[in-house]
C-alpha positions in Angstrom: 4.0 66.4 -44.5 6.9 68.1 -42.8 8.9 66.1 -40.2 11.6 68.1 -38.4 13.7 67.8 -35.2 13.6 71.6 -34.6 11.2 73.4 -32.3 10.2 76.0 -35.0 10.1 76.3 -38.8 11.9 79.5 -39.5 9.5 82.4 -39.3 6.5 80.4 -40.3 3.7 80.8 -37.7 2.3 77.5 -36.5 -0.3 76.3 -34.0 1.0 73.5 -31.9 -1.0 70.4 -31.4 -0.7 67.3 -29.3 1.9 64.6 -29.0 2.2 62.3 -32.0 4.2 59.1 -31.6 5.0 55.9 -33.5 6.9 52.7 -32.8 8.2 50.0 -35.1 9.5 46.7 -34.1 11.4 44.3 -36.4 12.2 40.7 -35.7 15.6 39.5 -36.2 16.3 35.9 -36.9 18.7 33.4 -35.4 20.8 33.2 -38.6 21.3 37.0 -38.7 22.0 37.0 -35.0 24.7 34.3 -35.3 26.3 36.1 -38.3 26.4 39.4 -36.5 27.7 37.9 -33.3 30.6 36.5 -35.3 31.2 39.9 -37.0 31.1 41.5 -33.5 33.9 39.2 -32.3 36.2 39.5 -35.4 35.3 43.1 -36.2 33.8 44.8 -39.2 30.6 46.4 -40.2 27.4 44.7 -39.0 25.7 45.4 -42.4 22.7 43.1 -41.8 21.8 44.9 -38.6 22.4 48.3 -40.3 20.0 47.3 -43.1 17.2 46.2 -40.7 17.8 49.2 -38.5 17.5 51.6 -41.5 14.3 49.9 -42.7 12.7 50.0 -39.2 13.5 53.7 -38.8 11.9 54.4 -42.2 8.8 52.4 -41.2 8.6 54.3 -37.9 8.6 57.7 -39.7 6.0 56.4 -42.2 3.7 55.5 -39.2 4.4 58.9 -37.6 3.4 60.6 -40.8 0.2 58.5 -41.1 -0.8 59.3 -37.5 -0.1 63.0 -37.9 -2.1 63.1 -41.2 -5.0 61.3 -39.5 -5.1 63.9 -36.8 -5.1 66.7 -39.5 -1.6 68.1 -38.9 0.6 69.7 -41.5 3.7 68.1 -39.9 5.5 67.2 -36.7 8.0 69.4 -34.8 10.6 68.5 -32.3 10.9 64.9 -33.3 12.9 62.7 -31.0 13.9 59.2 -31.9 14.7 56.7 -29.2 18.1 55.1 -29.2 17.3 52.0 -31.3 18.2 48.9 -29.5 19.0 45.5 -31.0 18.4 42.7 -28.6 18.3 39.0 -29.2 15.4 38.5 -31.6 14.1 42.1 -32.0 14.8 45.7 -32.8 12.6 48.6 -31.6 12.5 52.2 -32.7 10.2 54.9 -31.1 9.7 58.4 -32.4 7.7 61.2 -30.7 7.0 64.8 -31.6 4.5 67.6 -31.5 1.9 67.9 -34.3 1.4 71.3 -35.9 -0.6 73.2 -38.4 0.5 76.3 -40.3 -1.5 79.4 -39.3 -0.9 80.9 -42.7 0.2 78.4 -45.3 3.8 79.0 -46.6 3.9 81.1 -49.8 5.4 78.2 -51.7 2.4 76.1 -50.9 -0.2 78.7 -51.7 -2.1 78.3 -55.0 -1.2 80.8 -57.7 
């Protein structure tokens, strides 16, 4: 499954499909929020939020892949990811793109 932010894939001819989207929401907890609030005041990397953000983005792309595969697509073009927002108690990531199928499978994927 190919996931890309570009509108095209080189010279590979593709048939565009419909919109494919995914969202992932992760709950923060009060302990993490308190630690990160202190880090925000004194400065430094907010590593606990960075970790949960990375994991939530990964999960969002996994969901996007599953949905594209379920619709029979070879991949998703023109992916856009919402600006992830951490609010008190939660983090949300949304990704959208256009499903596609290769018209002629790439030579690398063709059986020999």
